PAGU-785067 format. One line per field, with one value per atom (N, C-alpha, C): atom name; y, x, z. Coordinates in pm, whole numbers, plus 50000, padded with zeros to 5 digits. Atoms other than C-alpha are relative to their C-alpha. Layout:
% PAGU-785067
atom	[CA:...]
c2	[Y:...]
c1	[X:...]
c3	[Z:...]
//
This chain:
% PAGU-785067
atom	[N:CA:C:N:CA:C:N:CA:C:N:CA:C:N:CA:C:N:CA:C:N:CA:C:N:CA:C:N:CA:C:N:CA:C:N:CA:C:N:CA:C:N:CA:C:N:CA:C:N:CA:C:N:CA:C:N:CA:C:N:CA:C:N:CA:C:N:CA:C:N:CA:C:N:CA:C:N:CA:C:N:CA:C:N:CA:C:N:CA:C:N:CA:C:N:CA:C:N:CA:C:N:CA:C:N:CA:C:N:CA:C:N:CA:C:N:CA:C:N:CA:C:N:CA:C:N:CA:C:N:CA:C:N:CA:C:N:CA:C:N:CA:C:N:CA:C:N:CA:C:N:CA:C:N:CA:C:N:CA:C:N:CA:C:N:CA:C:N:CA:C:N:CA:C:N:CA:C:N:CA:C:N:CA:C:N:CA:C:N:CA:C:N:CA:C:N:CA:C:N:CA:C:N:CA:C:N:CA:C:N:CA:C:N:CA:C:N:CA:C:N:CA:C:N:CA:C:N:CA:C:N:CA:C:N:CA:C:N:CA:C:N:CA:C:N:CA:C:N:CA:C:N:CA:C:N:CA:C:N:CA:C:N:CA:C:N:CA:C:N:CA:C:N:CA:C:N:CA:C:N:CA:C:N:CA:C:N:CA:C:N:CA:C:N:CA:C:N:CA:C:N:CA:C:N:CA:C:N:CA:C:N:CA:C:N:CA:C:N:CA:C:N:CA:C:N:CA:C:N:CA:C:N:CA:C:N:CA:C:N:CA:C:N:CA:C:N:CA:C:N:CA:C:N:CA:C:N:CA:C:N:CA:C:N:CA:C:N:CA:C:N:CA:C:N:CA:C:N:CA:C:N:CA:C:N:CA:C:N:CA:C:N:CA:C:N:CA:C:N:CA:C:N:CA:C:N:CA:C:N:CA:C:N:CA:C:N:CA:C:N:CA:C:N:CA:C:N:CA:C:N:CA:C:N:CA:C:N:CA:C:N:CA:C:N:CA:C:N:CA:C:N:CA:C:N:CA:C:N:CA:C:N:CA:C:N:CA:C:N:CA:C:N:CA:C:N:CA:C:N:CA:C:N:CA:C:N:CA:C:N:CA:C:N:CA:C:N:CA:C:N:CA:C:N:CA:C:N:CA:C:N:CA:C:N:CA:C:N:CA:C:N:CA:C:N:CA:C:N:CA:C:N:CA:C:N:CA:C:N:CA:C:N:CA:C:N:CA:C:N:CA:C:N:CA:C:N:CA:C:N:CA:C:N:CA:C:N:CA:C:N:CA:C:N:CA:C:N:CA:C:N:CA:C:N:CA:C:N:CA:C:N:CA:C:N:CA:C:N:CA:C:N:CA:C:N:CA:C:N:CA:C:N:CA:C:N:CA:C:N:CA:C:N:CA:C:N:CA:C:N:CA:C:N:CA:C:N:CA:C:N:CA:C:N:CA:C:N:CA:C:N:CA:C:N:CA:C:N:CA:C:N:CA:C:N:CA:C:N:CA:C:N:CA:C:N:CA:C:N:CA:C:N:CA:C:N:CA:C:N:CA:C:N:CA:C:N:CA:C:N:CA:C:N:CA:C:N:CA:C:N:CA:C:N:CA:C:N:CA:C:N:CA:C:N:CA:C:N:CA:C:N:CA:C:N:CA:C:N:CA:C:N:CA:C:N:CA:C:N:CA:C:N:CA:C:N:CA:C:N:CA:C:N:CA:C:N:CA:C:N:CA:C:N:CA:C:N:CA:C:N:CA:C:N:CA:C:N:CA:C:N:CA:C:N:CA:C:N:CA:C:N:CA:C:N:CA:C:N:CA:C:N:CA:C:N:CA:C:N:CA:C:N:CA:C:N:CA:C:N:CA:C:N:CA:C:N:CA:C:N:CA:C:N:CA:C:N:CA:C:N:CA:C:N:CA:C:N:CA:C:N:CA:C:N:CA:C:N:CA:C:N:CA:C:N:CA:C:N:CA:C:N:CA:C:N:CA:C:N:CA:C:N:CA:C:N:CA:C:N:CA:C:N:CA:C:N:CA:C:N:CA:C:N:CA:C:N:CA:C:N:CA:C:N:CA:C:N:CA:C:N:CA:C:N:CA:C:N:CA:C:N:CA:C:N:CA:C:N:CA:C:N:CA:C:N:CA:C:N:CA:C:N:CA:C:N:CA:C:N:CA:C:N:CA:C:N:CA:C:N:CA:C:N:CA:C:N:CA:C:N:CA:C:N:CA:C:N:CA:C:N:CA:C:N:CA:C:N:CA:C:N:CA:C:N:CA:C:N:CA:C:N:CA:C:N:CA:C:N:CA:C:N:CA:C:N:CA:C:N:CA:C:N:CA:C:N:CA:C:N:CA:C:N:CA:C:N:CA:C:N:CA:C:N:CA:C:N:CA:C:N:CA:C:N:CA:C:N:CA:C:N:CA:C:N:CA:C:N:CA:C:N:CA:C:N:CA:C:N:CA:C:N:CA:C:N:CA:C:N:CA:C:N:CA:C:N:CA:C:N:CA:C:N:CA:C:N:CA:C:N:CA:C:N:CA:C:N:CA:C:N:CA:C:N:CA:C:N:CA:C:N:CA:C:N:CA:C:N:CA:C:N:CA:C:N:CA:C:N:CA:C:N:CA:C:N:CA:C:N:CA:C:N:CA:C]
c2	[49927:38219:50089:49922:38306:50133:49852:38650:49999:50079:38724:50203:49909:39042:50100:49880:39336:50139:49916:39536:50109:49876:39923:50102:49919:40012:49974:50028:39959:49819:50128:39592:49989:50006:39634:50021:50025:39685:49924:50137:39353:49980:49989:39452:50110:49934:39704:50207:49862:40024:50038:49953:40275:50143:49880:40588:50108:49888:40904:50107:49858:41214:50086:49940:41413:50153:49868:41777:50096:49881:41909:49842:50131:41691:50053:50002:41612:49844:50086:41383:49843:50172:40991:50030:50016:40960:50120:49903:41325:49933:49988:41316:50066:49835:41530:50044:49904:41626:50081:49864:41731:50058:49888:41885:50156:49924:42109:50118:49974:42132:50085:49922:42304:50136:49868:42531:50155:49890:42647:50130:49877:42914:50096:49891:43070:50090:49938:43162:50156:49859:43546:49975:50031:43501:50126:49856:43866:49955:50029:43666:49893:50120:43341:50045:50012:43254:49851:50140:42926:49975:50034:42763:50063:49958:42917:49872:50041:42719:50023:49957:42807:49895:50018:42721:50054:49980:42922:50136:49890:43158:50038:49892:43406:50045:49853:43647:50112:49869:44013:50041:49936:44263:49969:49903:44368:49834:50088:43973:49923:50019:43948:49859:50086:43689:49970:50022:43697:49847:50108:43388:49976:50034:43291:49903:50141:43103:49990:50063:42916:50082:49881:43181:50127:49899:43420:50134:49937:43603:49998:50013:43725:50041:49998:43784:50041:50018:43938:50021:49974:43855:49984:50084:43845:49872:50134:43522:49896:50098:43224:49892:50141:42926:49951:50054:42657:49879:50106:42416:49904:50077:42281:49847:50142:41933:49935:50088:41600:50041:49971:41715:50209:49860:42061:50082:49935:42306:50093:49926:42523:49892:50106:42200:50051:50003:42255:50062:49832:42644:49953:49991:42527:49933:50125:42200:50086:49996:42381:49890:50103:42080:49944:50114:41811:49930:50099:41627:49880:50138:41257:49923:50040:41143:49873:50063:40798:49878:50107:40505:49857:50108:40260:49873:50175:39966:49972:50056:39969:50089:49959:40035:50008:49988:40135:50049:49991:40082:50092:49919:40312:49967:49962:40316:50037:49994:40430:49954:50066:40226:50033:50034:40277:49922:50081:40125:49915:50037:39997:49842:50092:39791:49838:50112:39554:49951:50091:39422:49833:50136:39100:49953:50051:39125:49996:50074:38903:50168:49956:39125:50209:49829:39468:50095:49912:39753:50133:49826:40038:50058:49976:40031:50029:49992:40099:49908:50087:39820:49967:50081:39623:49841:50099:39335:49952:50022:39178:49836:50150:38911:49982:49925:38891:50050:49853:39184:50028:49965:39259:50070:50016:39405:50142:49902:39615:50065:49897:39895:50071:49918:39984:50111:49902:40255:50115:49953:40467:50140:49837:40836:50019:49948:41068:49881:50086:40939:49876:50122:40563:49986:49999:40630:49938:50072:40511:49945:50098:40255:50075:49995:40402:49886:50154:40077:50036:50031:40056:49881:50108:39768:50040:49942:39802:49883:50065:39590:50037:49943:39561:49878:50068:39434:50034:50041:39322:49945:50063:39159:50149:49929:39490:50134:49909:39762:50149:49849:40086:50094:49841:40381:49897:50065:40071:50008:49995:40127:50200:49848:40477:49919:50027:40530:50103:49858:40783:50016:49897:41031:49932:49931:41015:49864:50136:40810:49970:50113:40765:49989:50018:40598:49876:50080:40418:49838:50172:39998:49919:50086:39726:49936:50094:39510:49898:50160:39223:49978:49990:39297:49963:50059:39322:49906:50123:39042:49852:50099:38870:49999:49948:39052:49904:50035:38934:49894:50149:38589:49925:50058:38364:50073:49922:38656:49963:50004:38547:50052:49978:38602:50124:49937:38911:50106:49881:39091:49958:49983:38956:50068:49921:39132:50128:49924:39428:50065:50036:39376:50057:49964:39337:50125:49876:39674:50123:49947:39853:50054:49936:40077:50069:49874:40267:50031:49969:40207:50063:49973:40375:49960:50035:40329:50028:49896:40513:49906:50025:40430:50101:49897:40545:50045:49917:40798:50060:49873:40970:50045:49940:41207:49879:50075:41016:50019:49982:41100:50047:49897:41310:50150:49874:41674:50054:49970:41815:50143:49814:42183:49970:49971:42298:50164:49787:42679:50035:49957:42869:50110:49816:43257:49981:49975:43309:49970:50135:43031:49851:50110:42761:49918:50133:42393:49964:50111:42242:49912:50184:41903:49963:50147:41686:50087:49942:41954:50006:50013:41893:49829:50154:41549:49963:50046:41358:49833:50155:41021:49896:50102:40680:50024:50005:40653:49907:50082:40356:50010:49957:40537:50107:49881:40762:50173:49875:41071:50126:49864:41275:50109:49899:41492:50090:49979:41539:50068:49931:41572:50201:49912:41912:50084:49939:42005:50071:49983:42018:50144:49880:42217:50161:49850:42494:50042:49986:42485:50104:49927:42541:50145:49885:42821:50123:49887:43023:50021:49884:43041:50105:49922:43126:50175:49928:43394:50100:49933:43540:50010:49982:43597:50185:49904:43935:50026:49933:44009:50048:50037:43947:50095:49907:44192:49939:50047:44133:49989:50024:44196:49868:50114:43891:49825:50147:43612:49955:50095:43478:49906:50059:43408:49869:50092:43249:49891:50140:43050:49882:50119:42922:49904:50028:42826:49930:50132:42606:49921:50138:42396:49959:50036:42350:49904:50097:42153:49887:50098:42026:49887:50087:41831:49916:50077:41621:49903:49990:41573:49864:50081:41509:49877:50134:41308:49832:50174:41065:49905:50009:41035:49927:50058:40997:49811:50110:40698:49903:50124:40514:49969:50030:40530:49890:50107:40342:49869:50173:40033:49975:50075:40016:49949:50073:39952:49869:50186:39628:49966:50083:39548:49957:50057:39523:49904:50041:39338:49885:50158:39055:50038:50041:39210:50062:49969:39398:49894:50048:39417:49864:50123:39181:49888:50129:38908:49983:49961:38868:49895:50128:38561:50087:49862:38709:50060:49950:38716:50107:49911:38880:50149:49833:39168:50047:49939:39211:50080:50010:39233:50139:49906:39512:50144:49920:39697:50068:49973:39728:50195:49827:40146:50046:49931:40186:50152:49909:40482:50145:49894:40646:50106:49802:40910:50058:49883:41031:50100:49913:41102:50045:49952:41170:50105:49934:41398:50127:49891:41690:50139:49849:41968:50093:49881:42221:50096:49948:42259:50029:50010:42179:50171:49826:42554:50070:49862:42731:50020:50002:42641:50068:49937:42760:50141:49844:43072:50060:49946:43134:50016:50074:43021:50165:49922:43321:50124:49840:43632:49967:49944:43569:50078:49931:43735:49956:50107:43494:50009:50057:43477:50065:49904:43608:50078:49882:43771:50144]
c1	[49932:35864:49904:50137:35744:50030:50055:35625:49950:50078:35507:49968:50074:35265:50047:50011:35354:49934:50122:35081:50049:49949:35152:49945:50071:34915:50005:49967:34817:50022:49919:34900:50111:49898:35229:50064:49964:35172:50081:49940:35246:50134:49875:35602:50090:49919:35682:49980:50041:35522:49865:50125:35288:50028:50039:35125:49916:50020:35075:49970:49972:34906:50031:49870:35188:49928:50027:35197:49970:50133:35008:49934:50075:34691:49990:50002:34713:49908:50088:34440:50165:49906:34632:50072:49939:34727:49982:50024:34797:50026:49970:34828:50066:49910:35106:49959:50101:34942:49918:50109:34650:50064:49941:34802:50064:49881:35039:49896:50040:34718:49924:50079:34532:50034:49938:34773:50072:49961:34895:49927:50027:34671:49952:50002:34689:50185:49890:35027:50003:50006:35106:50102:49929:35190:50135:49958:35359:50168:49861:35640:50081:49913:35680:49974:49959:35783:49947:49976:35725:50093:49965:35897:50186:49845:36275:50064:49873:36579:50075:49849:36874:50128:49833:37184:50106:49849:37447:49991:50047:37463:50147:49878:37796:49969:49983:37859:50074:49955:37884:50121:49923:38152:49930:50087:37864:49950:50073:37739:49869:50106:37473:50016:49971:37436:49922:50034:37325:50016:50049:37113:49993:49996:37157:49883:50126:36837:50042:49939:36848:49933:50100:36610:50086:49897:36922:49973:50000:36781:50061:49876:36962:49909:50066:36833:50143:49952:37008:49905:50020:36973:50062:49932:37062:49962:50006:36947:49966:50037:36903:49989:50059:36666:50018:49988:36762:49902:50054:36511:49983:50021:36587:50073:49990:36580:50153:49826:36828:50085:49832:37011:49955:49940:37048:50111:49857:37282:50056:49932:37325:50076:49961:37444:50185:49836:37804:50044:49935:37844:49959:50062:37724:50114:49875:37961:50158:49890:38287:50030:49927:38317:49906:50093:38156:49900:50045:37905:49911:49995:37802:49781:50155:37397:50043:50009:37468:49883:50078:37282:49992:50045:37159:49942:50028:37121:49827:50171:36723:49910:50089:36444:49872:50135:36102:49920:50157:35814:49858:50109:35536:49867:50104:35181:49873:50164:34796:49886:50119:34498:49890:50116:34186:49914:50087:33994:49880:50037:33791:50002:49984:33961:50077:49944:34120:49919:50024:33854:49921:49961:33937:50105:49966:34174:50018:49987:34146:50107:49971:34367:49953:50064:34250:50107:49916:34420:50016:50095:34223:50142:49874:34569:50110:49852:34925:49995:49930:35083:50155:49855:35446:49982:49970:35461:50162:49835:35800:50038:49901:36043:50120:49848:36399:50045:49985:36534:49875:50124:36208:49863:50129:35883:49911:50106:35586:49915:50071:35408:49849:50109:35057:49932:50061:34854:49908:50122:34504:50035:49931:34546:49810:50138:34255:49865:50168:33966:49977:50041:34011:49995:50064:33934:50118:49879:34310:50095:49934:34555:50156:49804:34964:50049:49911:35140:50137:49834:35557:50032:49918:35735:50128:49874:36082:50117:49935:36355:50183:49843:36750:50054:49919:37020:50101:49889:37281:50158:49902:37520:50107:49848:37755:49963:49972:37836:49909:50069:37652:50126:49945:37801:50107:49905:37947:49943:50101:37674:49974:50084:37603:49887:50220:37265:50014:49992:37261:49846:50139:36982:49938:50073:36695:49983:50059:36599:49894:50139:36249:49928:49996:36165:49875:50105:35841:50065:49979:35831:49901:50101:35653:49900:50083:35366:50063:49954:35546:50140:49825:35912:49909:50104:35622:50005:50066:35518:50136:49861:35837:50072:49935:35996:49958:50072:35744:49948:50008:35683:49941:49979:35555:49912:50083:35406:49879:50113:35108:49888:50140:34702:49977:50043:34694:50137:49920:35007:49969:49973:34992:49850:50174:34546:50097:49914:34776:50086:49912:35030:49944:50049:34841:49878:50069:34580:50127:49918:34946:49980:49943:34899:50043:49906:35145:50080:49933:35398:50093:49916:35705:50121:49890:36045:50145:49914:36266:50147:49884:36630:50021:49969:36668:50142:49914:36970:49974:49941:37087:50115:49889:37292:50127:49866:37641:50122:50093:37814:49936:50065:37604:50067:49949:37681:50031:49982:37813:49977:50100:37646:49923:50197:37313:50061:49940:37501:50126:49879:37732:49977:50062:37731:49900:50175:37388:49914:50078:37284:50009:50054:37068:49883:50081:36981:49899:50149:36619:49972:50033:36474:50059:49907:36650:50104:49829:36936:50046:49912:37021:50073:49967:36964:49912:50064:36827:50009:50010:36749:49877:50017:36636:49783:50116:36215:49899:50099:36133:49974:50051:36069:49881:50090:35833:50034:50007:36004:50054:49885:36179:49936:50082:35915:49992:49992:35876:50109:49933:36206:50045:50044:36205:49928:50085:35887:50077:49948:36112:50112:49897:36381:49959:50096:36119:49970:50021:35949:50137:49913:36285:50093:50034:36385:49951:50008:36145:49960:50025:36072:50155:49875:36422:50027:49973:36438:49894:50115:36072:50019:50021:36086:49985:49989:35975:50125:49876:36306:50087:49859:36509:50006:49995:36665:50131:49889:36901:50103:49851:37228:49984:50053:37047:50065:49987:37115:50054:49871:37420:50003:49996:37383:49858:50085:37029:50006:49923:37160:50118:49934:37391:49932:50074:37123:49924:50084:36923:50082:49930:37246:50006:50054:37247:49945:50039:37020:49959:50015:36939:50053:49936:37193:49998:49936:37256:49846:50161:36868:49984:50030:36805:50111:49870:37129:49923:50030:37021:49872:50110:36670:50068:49898:36891:50059:49939:37069:49905:50063:36776:49916:50087:36588:50112:50005:36834:49997:50060:36875:49868:50148:36509:49971:50022:36559:50081:49954:36786:49887:50034:36616:49802:50138:36203:50115:50048:36409:50166:49952:36537:50168:49843:36915:50038:49918:36916:50147:49874:37216:49931:50092:36959:49976:50039:36926:49867:50096:36647:49879:50100:36402:49892:50149:36063:49978:49948:36134:50146:49891:36419:49949:50053:36253:49914:50080:35969:50068:49961:36238:50094:49942:36459:49880:50100:36098:49996:50026:36057:49997:49940:36007:50086:49944:36200:49924:50072:35937:50006:50006:35980:50102:49926:36279:49945:50010:36098:49828:50162:35709:50007:49957:35827:50064:49861:36123:49881:50040:36038:50004:50004:36050:49958:50049:35850:50105:49920:36068:50106:49836:36417:50000:49968:36317:50019:50028:36186:50128:49853:36519:50099:49891:36719:49981:50095:36479:50024:49941:36557:50167:49848:36907:50052:49963:36963:49919:50082:36720:49972:50013:36667:50103:49905:36863:50191:49836:37202:49996:50021:37134:50127:49866:37417:49924:50083:37116:49960]
c3	[49860:70241:50081:49884:70575:50020:50007:70636:50138:49837:71015:49912:50044:71026:50141:49908:71315:49959:50026:71387:50071:49974:71418:50033:49950:71647:50144:49850:72042:49987:49995:71959:50011:49914:72032:50134:49894:72380:50049:49948:72418:49941:50035:72305:49980:49941:72443:49936:50063:72224:50102:49933:72394:49966:50058:72260:50117:49939:72382:49902:50117:72186:49976:50011:72025:50038:49938:72096:49902:50152:71712:49994:49997:71717:49857:50089:71352:49969:50048:71156:50065:50048:71204:49889:50159:70883:49960:50094:70721:49890:50110:70357:49929:49996:70255:49867:50140:69833:50089:49927:70059:50114:49867:70327:49903:50002:70090:49900:50092:69862:50093:49941:70158:50075:49921:70285:49881:50111:69964:49930:49998:69904:50078:49882:70243:50001:50053:70123:49925:50076:70034:49856:50143:69647:49961:50025:69715:50044:49936:69975:49965:50042:69850:49844:50166:69482:49948:50026:69380:49870:50147:69098:49990:49977:69226:50070:49909:69241:50059:49978:69407:49997:50091:69269:50136:49868:69522:50119:49845:69815:49994:49987:69850:50170:49880:70147:49923:50100:70117:50142:49914:70325:50154:49829:70572:50081:49957:70645:49946:50078:70448:49898:50059:70204:49819:50172:69793:49989:50019:69670:49837:50144:69319:49941:50055:69116:49837:50157:68791:49883:50100:68663:49934:49997:68710:50071:49880:68978:50086:49870:69306:50112:49885:69639:50108:49833:69928:50142:49932:70228:50171:49880:70631:50074:49971:70722:49876:50058:70546:50044:49922:70619:49911:50106:70383:50010:49996:70344:49849:50148:69989:49994:49973:70085:49964:50004:70019:49900:50131:69720:50004:49932:69912:49903:49996:69752:50066:49907:70028:50152:49916:70227:50019:50026:70111:50053:49979:70171:50183:49854:70575:49994:49902:70612:49895:50105:70369:49962:50063:70234:49911:50092:69990:50082:49962:70167:49909:50087:70081:50011:49924:70013:49945:49995:70011:49930:50059:69822:50142:49880:70112:49991:50046:69964:50000:49999:69971:49919:50087:69749:50031:49966:69790:49912:50170:69545:50092:49909:69651:49857:50110:69490:50157:49842:69706:49903:50065:69622:50059:49873:69697:50086:49904:69952:49999:50056:69790:49923:50020:69612:50060:49928:69874:50076:49988:69973:50078:49969:69978:50126:49903:70225:50109:49856:70533:50097:49878:70747:50034:49921:70904:49958:50037:70705:49995:50005:70774:50180:49907:71034:49989:50043:71025:50021:49988:70937:50015:50125:70847:49976:50018:70702:49978:49904:70832:49884:50091:70601:49972:50061:70518:49907:50120:70331:49967:50040:70262:50110:49887:70465:49853:50066:70310:50163:49962:70488:49948:50008:70465:50135:49891:70632:49908:50059:70539:50002:49944:70433:49879:50058:70305:50034:49972:70515:50009:50029:70485:49867:50180:70138:49904:50084:70010:50118:49933:70130:49959:50041:70105:50046:49948:70057:49938:50028:70037:50040:50021:69942:50027:49967:70088:49991:49953:69989:50015:49946:70090:49942:50054:69948:50083:49827:70247:49967:50025:69999:49982:49985:69968:50087:49977:70149:49997:49965:70272:49884:50013:69983:49847:50036:69775:49849:50164:69475:49954:50074:69281:49892:50092:69142:49928:50061:68837:50083:49971:68884:49843:49829:68865:50139:49820:69221:49958:50068:69110:49870:50143:68818:50010:50003:68686:50045:50017:68732:50022:50073:68668:50126:49891:68845:50011:50086:68672:50132:49898:68916:50135:49818:69238:50034:49953:69195:49977:50000:69124:50093:49885:69406:50120:49902:69631:50032:50004:69524:50167:49878:69821:50108:49885:70044:50057:50016:70078:49961:50065:69973:50033:49941:70137:49884:50066:69995:49883:50113:69665:49920:50036:69623:49998:49948:69755:49859:50129:69484:49902:50137:69196:49993:50030:69316:49984:50073:69274:49886:50108:68962:49996:50028:68780:50121:49946:69050:50010:50001:69139:50056:49953:69246:50059:49858:69495:50020:49938:69532:50149:49822:69907:50051:49961:69963:50130:49892:70296:50014:49970:70414:50066:49878:70570:49888:49868:70767:49980:49990:70919:50032:49977:70954:50186:49906:71267:50071:49970:71252:49883:50094:71086:49968:50031:71067:49992:50039:70892:49991:50039:70974:49926:49924:70882:49880:50033:70672:50090:49909:70843:49941:50091:70714:50132:49975:70825:49914:50118:70716:49941:50039:70534:49876:50015:70403:50099:49836:70771:50043:49967:70818:49917:50003:70565:50005:49927:70686:49913:50060:70568:50077:49952:70617:50087:49992:70851:50102:49853:71161:49977:50005:70941:50031:49918:71135:49950:50098:70871:50016:49979:70830:50124:49876:71187:50050:50007:71218:49935:50089:70965:50074:49930:71214:50092:49893:71511:49950:50050:71342:49984:50075:71180:50221:49878:71594:50042:49905:71716:49945:49994:71528:49943:50028:71465:50135:49881:71887:50050:49904:71938:49847:50040:71638:49940:50027:71646:50139:49911:72000:49989:50071:72056:50058:49999:72202:49876:50004:71972:49831:50072:71700:49894:50150:71378:50077:49894:71650:50069:49933:71801:49917:50129:71465:50057:49968:71541:50160:49881:71904:49991:49980:71812:49925:50137:71532:50046:49915:71780:50082:49858:72048:49899:50043:71756:49992:49968:71688:50059:49900:72029:50001:49917:72071:49887:50091:71703:49992:50082:71549:50031:49939:71842:50017:50038:71802:49889:50110:71464:49972:50043:71388:50100:49916:71695:49910:50103:71489:49833:50142:71139:50051:49994:71282:50090:49982:71481:49882:50093:71154:49900:50032:71010:50034:49960:71249:49998:49978:71228:49856:50164:70854:50037:49970:70939:50106:49960:71186:49955:50083:70969:49880:50077:70751:50073:49952:70951:50036:49987:70972:50140:49898:71345:50081:49896:71602:50052:49917:71779:49940:50082:71538:49929:50070:71327:49966:49963:71474:50033:49999:71518:50184:49787:71988:49934:50023:71837:49975:50018:71662:50068:49976:71856:50157:49863:72171:49941:50048:71964:49923:50004:71875:50145:49831:72245:50001:49966:72298:49941:50119:71981:49963:50012:71906:50149:49884:72272:49987:49998:72263:49869:50144:71895:50083:49954:72080:50067:49841:72405:50029:50016:72358:50030:49886:72608:49870:50061:72278:50015:49916:72407:50129:49873:72727:49955:50034:72517:49974:50067:72335:50057:49951:72591:50156:49908:72831:49858:50098:72481:50007:50018:72475:50096:49853:72876:49972:50031:72804:49980:50074:72515:50021:49991:72618:50151:49825:73037:50005:49888:73292:49964:50040:73208:49875:50160:72838:49964:50080:72601:49866:50166:72345:50124]
//
């Protein structure tokens, strides 16, 4: 198999990629488990309850909502922010009908490798890279201050339409190194070295929300993150969209002028800016998966892939979120606002 390498850094300037610093200044490669371990001790245990799984929500005549949890506990709330992930229980309440998590015909095999174990790799893997082949690609990037390399091997079955195959739970399973070596045979010396160092890899059957939701709000229940717009990982933007959701929502309901009577209008303002934006990124993520699998709408040759990658991150990285949210808040609370 012939593979080629597209380097996901400043080398992409030649095919239209330009990078400006993001609005929030985080390290280039933030390892999520380390991030969570750092912030959990900062949370107030009187306000944050771990290991609680919501199983239902109902509405009271007052307009408040009652949340029921798997341990039998219930809580009444004026506002419910549902960040309960891709398998969200509250999503169907918001949509008022069953929603579909669809198998994308894509598999990701994941592992984290000590950088020391990859010294024999000739390619500079201390920067994010995508290694592209037909119906397969490999993503590598450093984490934990370059001490480890995160590796994801993607493969796509393009022979069947999306949604035609149902995958039983669990969607994440252990896999074998033998399977990886068999499926990526012929990918070259560097890829072989990386795969041989993938100890205890996991196999993820990638699902996403299809079709997307037309609203993230019903009554005073609002969806954020994967609960609202579960997407494929091919633009690395799913978590970013969740952060945008929370930034917009907190700006609207956290405004000093906000009162309980303002909740409905604030949620309407949130819905007006987030649905279009996040659903666009979700759609682009699906297309990006096709492009790096050599099945993009513009063709699968190297020049065609390069052409399709031009500017692909621009609407994500360069979106004026702060300005958009400021305008939403001003429209809501300003002289001509509805609140």
